[in-house]
N, CA, C and O of each residue as an XYZ file, in Angstrom:
512
protein
N       0.662     -1.154     -0.076
C      -0.101     -0.165     -0.019
C       0.991      1.331      0.516
O       1.944      1.375      1.294
N       0.379      2.310     -0.233
C       0.975      3.776      0.055
C       1.489      3.894      0.962
O       0.970      3.736      2.067
N       3.474      4.425      0.613
C       4.367      4.754      1.906
C       5.297      3.608      2.036
O       6.439      3.779      2.462
N       4.853      2.461      1.689
C       5.658      1.321      2.398
C       6.914      1.429      1.485
O       6.803      1.907      0.356
N       7.966      1.041      1.909
C       9.266      0.946      1.355
C       9.877     -0.417      2.474
O       9.786     -0.663      3.677
N      10.571     -1.124      1.165
C      11.710     -2.101      1.817
C      12.656     -1.475      1.633
O      12.814     -0.744      0.656
N      13.732     -1.704      2.842
C      14.818     -1.539      3.241
C      15.943     -2.718      3.572
O      15.723     -3.710      4.266
N      17.002     -2.437      3.022
C      18.244     -3.502      3.982
C      19.181     -3.212      4.077
O      19.880     -2.790      3.156
N      19.637     -3.392      5.677
C      20.688     -2.849      6.220
C      21.477     -3.965      6.182
O      20.938     -5.070      6.101
N      22.912     -3.833      6.235
C      24.145     -4.643      6.176
C      24.595     -4.199      7.569
O      24.513     -3.034      7.959
N      25.008     -5.075      8.186
C      26.149     -5.064      9.607
C      27.303     -5.785      9.242
O      27.157     -6.656      8.385
N      28.471     -5.588      9.744
C      29.579     -6.176      9.557
C      30.219     -6.218     10.891
O      30.461     -5.062     11.239
N      30.551     -6.987     11.679
C      31.857     -6.812     12.919
C      33.353     -6.106     12.533
O      34.052     -6.005     11.524
N      33.399     -5.799     13.551
C      34.950     -4.980     13.374
C      36.077     -5.516     13.749
O      36.997     -4.947     14.336
N      35.994     -7.002     13.295
C      37.365     -7.584     13.624
C      38.307     -7.867     12.527
O      38.276     -8.893     11.848
N      39.119     -6.930     12.397
C      40.007     -6.558     11.118
C      40.968     -7.577     10.664
O      41.746     -7.396      9.728
N      40.843     -9.214     11.726
C      41.539    -10.444     10.888
C      40.672    -10.643     10.140
O      41.030    -11.363      9.208
N      39.278    -10.218     10.094
C      38.900    -11.010      8.947
C      38.182    -10.116      8.247
O      36.968    -10.069      8.049
N      39.202     -9.289      7.830
C      38.459     -8.247      6.771
C      39.034     -8.991      5.085
O      39.876     -9.874      4.919
N      38.402     -8.412      4.269
C      38.573     -8.671      3.377
C      38.415     -7.441      2.334
O      37.321     -6.941      2.070
N      39.986     -6.897      1.620
C      40.787     -5.725      1.402
C      39.983     -5.161      0.057
O      39.870     -6.111     -0.718
N      39.641     -4.473     -0.261
C      39.114     -4.618     -2.118
C      39.654     -2.935     -2.160
O      39.454     -2.036     -1.343
N      40.527     -2.932     -3.661
C      40.942     -1.689     -4.334
C      39.968     -1.145     -4.850
O      39.321     -1.756     -5.701
N      39.555      0.404     -4.381
C      38.540      0.647     -5.218
C      39.286      2.096     -6.180
O      40.413      2.546     -5.976
N      38.510      2.495     -6.994
C      39.072      3.581     -8.084
C      38.206      4.550     -7.738
O      37.110      4.020     -7.556
N      38.153      5.916     -7.527
C      37.281      6.560     -7.784
C      38.094      7.841     -8.375
O      38.894      8.525     -7.736
N      37.702      8.022     -9.776
C      38.428      9.393    -10.442
C      39.952      8.919    -10.604
O      40.374      7.914    -11.176
N      40.771     10.094     -9.827
C      42.326      9.999     -9.689
C      42.756      9.270     -8.428
O      43.888      8.785     -8.452
N      41.989      9.111     -7.274
C      41.978      8.670     -6.203
C      41.849      7.009     -6.286
O      41.027      6.429     -6.995
N      42.842      6.348     -5.404
C      42.728      5.072     -5.099
C      42.377      5.010     -3.801
O      42.738      5.910     -3.043
N      41.478      3.742     -3.260
C      41.227      3.881     -2.039
C      41.155      2.279     -1.733
O      40.696      1.654     -2.688
N      41.461      1.591     -0.760
C      41.408      0.520      0.067
C      40.095      0.387      0.656
O      39.893      1.461      1.223
N      39.150     -0.331      0.809
C      37.783     -0.667      1.439
C      38.334     -1.811      2.027
O      39.193     -2.514      1.495
N      37.720     -2.032      3.381
C      38.042     -3.424      4.206
C      36.376     -3.588      4.158
O      35.485     -2.751      4.309
N      36.343     -4.831      3.919
C      34.772     -5.523      4.237
C      34.840     -6.873      4.849
O      35.326     -7.895      4.363
N      34.281     -6.703      5.976
C      34.114     -7.879      6.633
C      33.727     -9.131      6.081
O      32.683     -9.131      5.428
N      34.395    -10.274      6.218
C      33.713    -11.687      5.033
C      32.098    -12.205      5.914
O      31.200    -12.714      5.244
N      31.937    -11.994      7.382
C      30.880    -12.511      7.951
C      29.492    -10.928      8.367
O      29.492    -10.193      9.354
N      28.692    -10.928      7.383
C      28.112     -9.651      7.518
C      26.572    -10.385      7.855
O      26.375    -11.599      7.804
N      25.755     -9.564      8.136
C      24.463     -9.614      8.877
C      23.987     -8.831      7.921
O      24.752     -7.991      7.447
N      22.333     -8.951      7.323
C      21.469     -8.291      6.608
C      20.103     -8.379      7.183
O      19.394     -9.357      7.418
N      19.889     -6.926      7.373
C      18.527     -7.254      8.242
C      17.263     -6.357      7.170
O      17.183     -5.129      7.119
N      16.657     -7.016      6.641
C      15.843     -6.703      5.419
C      14.207     -6.136      6.063
O      13.294     -6.949      5.920
N      13.888     -4.899      6.690
C      12.647     -4.414      6.996
C      11.531     -3.409      6.009
O      11.816     -2.587      5.138
N      10.550     -3.725      6.388
C       9.616     -3.050      5.439
C       9.162     -1.758      6.609
O       8.889     -1.988      7.787
N       9.162     -0.604      6.068
C       8.700      0.618      6.871
C       7.856      1.732      6.405
O       7.933      1.724      5.176
N       7.247      2.490      6.718
C       6.188      3.460      6.554
C       6.279      4.943      7.267
O       5.366      5.413      7.945
N       7.118      5.384      7.089
C       7.160      6.730      7.787
C       6.229      8.001      7.960
O       6.295      9.081      8.545
N       5.124      7.173      6.971
C       3.924      7.976      6.776
C       2.493      7.507      7.750
O       1.345      7.928      7.885
N       3.301      6.426      8.292
C       1.872      5.675      9.149
C       1.169      6.091     10.306
O       0.166      5.658     10.875
N       1.817      6.886     10.481
C       1.248      7.892     12.285
C       1.577      6.857     12.938
O       0.694      6.823     13.796
N       2.352      5.846     13.152
C       3.068      5.130     14.391
C       4.329      5.594     14.541
O       4.913      6.138     13.604
N       4.870      5.431     15.713
C       6.561      5.669     15.646
C       7.252      4.397     15.673
O       8.442      4.307     15.975
N       6.415      3.271     15.316
C       6.959      1.977     15.356
C       6.926      1.447     14.018
O       7.473      0.402     13.667
N       6.505      1.935     13.560
C       6.917      1.318     11.675
C       7.630      2.091     10.962
O       7.229      2.371      9.832
N       9.017      2.689     11.512
C      10.243      2.728     10.787
C      11.361      3.025     11.793
O      11.250      3.429     12.951
N      12.416      2.744     11.120
C      14.058      2.491     11.853
C      14.246      3.749     12.686
O      13.986      4.847     12.194
N      14.561      3.661     13.568
C      15.262      4.781     14.614
C      16.898      4.341     14.613
O      17.505      3.291     14.400
N      17.331      5.937     15.025
C      18.861      5.431     14.967
C      19.748      4.794     16.195
O      20.949      4.527     16.162
N      18.710      4.600     17.433
C      18.846      3.567     18.559
C      18.983      2.093     18.477
O      19.556      1.320     19.245
N      18.161      1.814     17.093
C      18.174      0.525     16.536
C      19.707      0.196     15.762
O      20.286     -0.879     15.605
N      20.086      1.567     15.365
C      21.171      0.983     14.503
C      22.238      1.026     15.232
O      23.051      0.130     15.005
N      22.579      2.008     16.281
C      23.592      2.005     17.268
C      23.508      0.402     18.008
O      24.520     -0.285     18.139
N      22.356      0.020     18.385
C      22.498     -1.206     19.139
C      22.704     -2.319     18.158
O      23.088     -3.412     18.574
N      22.473     -2.117     16.870
C      22.753     -3.289     16.003
C      24.425     -3.109     15.651
O      25.084     -4.142     15.538
N      24.979     -2.015     15.509
C      26.666     -2.145     15.319
C      27.302     -2.793     16.789
O      28.292     -3.508     16.943
N      26.392     -2.285     17.739
C      27.163     -2.963     18.861
C      26.938     -4.152     18.898
O      27.997     -4.768     18.778
N      26.095     -4.793     19.003
C      25.985     -6.150     19.046
C      26.822     -6.810     17.990
O      27.148     -7.902     18.456
N      27.305     -6.669     16.828
C      27.941     -7.018     15.933
C      29.431     -7.231     16.119
O      30.109     -8.166     15.694
N      29.903     -5.926     17.014
C      30.971     -6.082     17.454
C      31.265     -6.895     18.975
O      32.283     -7.209     19.591
N      30.347     -6.988     19.118
C      30.362     -7.634     20.568
C      29.302     -9.102     20.578
O      28.333     -9.260     21.321
N      29.669     -9.806     19.825
C      28.467    -11.112     19.523
C      28.301    -11.859     20.919
O      27.203    -12.266     21.299
N      29.659    -12.032     21.772
C      29.663    -12.918     22.733
C      28.783    -12.535     23.773
O      28.509    -13.265     24.726
N      28.240    -11.146     23.558
C      27.088    -10.366     24.276
C      25.846    -11.151     24.068
O      25.257    -11.450     25.107
N      25.424    -11.471     23.169
C      24.257    -12.162     22.695
C      24.317    -13.493     22.706
O      23.464    -14.084     23.368
N      25.132    -14.111     22.123
C      25.332    -15.495     21.822
C      24.726    -16.086     23.154
O      25.002    -15.651     24.272
N      23.911    -17.078     22.908
C      23.690    -18.007     24.200
C      23.032    -17.144     25.647
O      23.415    -17.502     26.760
N      22.247    -16.249     25.531
C      21.972    -15.647     26.385
C      19.927    -15.125     26.076
O      19.076    -15.149     25.187
N      20.010    -14.935     26.753
C      18.294    -14.130     26.813
C      18.177    -12.594     26.408
O      18.688    -11.638     26.993
N      17.541    -12.589     25.495
C      17.710    -11.110     24.971
C      15.931    -10.820     24.684
O      15.055    -11.475     24.119
N      15.966     -9.280     25.509
C      14.673     -8.751     25.634
C      14.825     -7.315     24.476
O      15.952     -6.830     24.575
N      14.205     -6.801     23.755
C      14.192     -5.728     23.225
C      12.676     -5.071     23.142
O      11.589     -5.517     22.773
N      13.116     -3.821     23.654
C      11.852     -3.263     24.159
C      11.927     -2.308     23.190
O      12.917     -1.624     22.930
N      10.643     -2.268     22.553
C      10.389     -1.141     21.747
C      11.109     -1.269     20.190
O      11.850     -0.410     19.711
N      10.763     -2.379     19.609
C      11.368     -3.009     18.675
C      11.324     -2.119     17.026
O      12.169     -1.903     16.158
N       9.861     -1.786     17.197
C       9.936     -1.029     15.709
C       9.356     -1.675     14.747
O       8.234     -2.180     14.717
N      10.618     -1.614     13.534
C      10.520     -2.203     12.343
C      11.332     -3.348     12.428
O      11.608     -4.092     11.487
N      11.786     -3.483     13.861
C      12.755     -4.871     14.000
C      14.226     -4.888     13.015
O      14.653     -5.842     12.364
N      14.668     -3.870     13.112
C      16.059     -3.917     12.445
C      17.250     -4.412     13.446
O      18.260     -5.038     13.123
N      16.866     -3.967     14.751
C      17.673     -4.764     15.765
C      17.585     -5.887     16.199
O      18.543     -6.531     16.626
N      16.429     -6.274     16.149
C      16.011     -7.985     16.065
C      16.374     -8.654     15.381
O      17.057     -9.627     15.701
N      16.018     -8.342     14.108
C      17.135     -8.789     13.042
C      18.426     -9.312     13.014
O      18.844    -10.392     12.597
N      18.902     -8.501     13.453
C      20.757     -8.473     13.486
C      20.361     -9.442     15.051
O      20.457    -10.647     14.820
N      20.146     -9.277     15.832
C      20.277     -9.612     17.142
C      19.750    -11.565     17.000
O      20.385    -12.373     17.677
N      18.725    -12.000     16.187
C      18.817    -12.966     15.872
C      19.744    -13.822     15.240
O      19.938    -15.000     15.540
N      20.287    -13.201     14.385
C      21.284    -13.765     13.524
C      22.615    -14.327     14.676
O      23.224    -15.377     14.474
N      22.821    -13.660     15.545
C      23.790    -13.800     16.629
C      23.530    -14.622     17.596
O      24.016    -14.574     18.727
N      22.371    -15.788     16.978
C      22.122    -16.802     17.993
C      22.155    -16.852     19.596
O      22.867    -17.610     20.254
N      21.135    -15.781     20.170
C      20.777    -15.528     21.647
C      20.150    -17.155     21.602
O      19.976    -17.876     20.620
N      19.881    -17.434     23.096
C      19.042    -18.406     23.469
C      17.679    -18.355     23.197
O      17.019    -19.320     22.814
N      17.173    -17.011     23.433
C      15.751    -16.693     23.751
C      16.081    -15.207     23.300
O      17.027    -14.518     23.684
N      14.966    -14.834     22.292
C      14.695    -13.484     21.697
C      13.680    -13.099     21.697
O      12.830    -13.538     20.921
N      13.361    -11.833     22.866
C      12.082    -11.354     22.792
C      11.715    -10.007     22.072
O      12.228     -8.952     22.446
N      10.945    -10.053     21.179
C      10.853     -8.304     20.928
C       9.631     -7.717     21.187
O       8.665     -8.310     20.707
N       9.393     -6.617     21.876
C       8.271     -5.726     22.012
C       7.856     -4.522     21.213
O       8.642     -3.825     20.571
N       6.695     -4.352     21.292
C       6.244     -2.723     20.819
C       4.747     -3.111     21.563
O       4.341     -4.067     22.223
N       4.101     -1.688     21.029
C       2.775     -1.490     21.754
C       1.615     -1.785     21.036
O       0.666     -2.456     21.441
N       1.769     -1.131     19.710
C       0.243     -0.253     18.795
C       0.183     -1.680     18.213
O       1.145     -2.394     18.496
N      -0.882     -2.263     17.373
C      -1.170     -3.209     16.376
C      -0.438     -2.935     14.959
O       0.109     -3.921     14.463
N      -0.380     -2.003     14.416
C       0.101     -1.850     13.533
C       1.661     -2.042     13.381
O       2.182     -2.280     12.292
N       2.346     -1.921     14.538
C       3.557     -1.970     14.924
C       3.892     -3.427     14.901
O       4.668     -3.957     14.105
N       3.102     -4.128     16.032
C       3.329     -5.583     15.508
C       3.218     -6.269     14.847
O       3.785     -7.359     14.918
N       2.486     -5.944     13.978
C       1.662     -6.683     12.593
C       2.934     -6.212     11.963
O       3.469     -7.234     11.534
N       3.803     -5.020     11.650
C       4.841     -4.804     10.919
C       6.021     -5.299     11.127
O       6.799     -5.447     10.184
N       6.407     -5.692     12.607
C       7.145     -6.428     13.305
C       7.370     -7.917     12.884
O       8.403     -8.452     12.482
N       5.894     -8.537     13.123
C       5.794     -9.711     12.536
C       6.259    -10.262     11.317
O       6.736    -11.375     11.098
N       5.986     -9.042     10.346
C       5.988     -9.612      8.856
C       7.588     -9.369      8.433
O       7.892     -9.843      7.338
N       8.579     -8.728      9.130
C       9.817     -8.273      9.299
C      10.618     -9.479      9.722
O      11.448    -10.133      9.091
N      10.127     -9.613     11.033
C      10.542    -11.193     11.443
C      10.682    -12.457     10.458
O      11.661    -13.167     10.234
N       9.225    -12.504      9.887
C       9.194    -13.732      8.935
C      10.235    -13.375      7.855
O      11.003    -14.282      7.536
N      10.374    -12.113      7.214
C      11.328    -11.572      6.287
C      12.853    -12.150      6.370
O      13.609    -12.585      5.500
N      12.980    -11.985      7.678
C      14.497    -12.099      8.050
C      14.625    -13.844      8.591
O      15.762    -14.278      8.774
N      13.609    -14.630      8.787
C      13.814    -15.781      9.212
C      14.859    -16.653      8.598
O      15.329    -17.477      9.383
N      15.365    -16.671      7.311
C      15.884    -17.561      6.678
C      17.244    -17.380      7.066
O      17.703    -16.239      7.128
N      18.076    -18.574      7.387
C      19.257    -18.713      7.679
C      19.673    -18.409      9.274
O      20.830    -18.303      9.680
N      18.232    -18.270     10.232
C      18.386    -18.026     11.596
C      18.918    -19.219     12.079
O      19.944    -19.133     12.755
N      18.350    -20.498     11.835
C      18.192    -21.587     12.477
C      19.239    -22.504     11.738
O      19.258    -23.735     11.706
N      20.099    -21.613     11.155
C      21.342    -22.726     10.311
C      22.042    -23.301     10.998
O      22.891    -24.056     10.524
């Protein structure tokens, strides 16, 4: 429906021993880009015009996702709860880090429906 967009976010751990170095040429400048070999993709559907604060991604979720990727042992085999999951960007990243249990929460029905849809969209590979 009107206003809904799917976005994909890619998170990488910051372990320099697991980097793939890529040479990149832009004009006369040549740069080397480091890309981590273990990346997590979070695919979410959002609508900033839907009238609810929970149907689009917030900066706090991005920051938490980056923290989780830099410290996967903080999540792996632990019980994790996210209060105010919104579109589920952080929840998708947390699920890939294999917690013992993961609970995602929010309050209004449209947000919970969208969160459930996004959890299903990111389910591939979580139980590999």
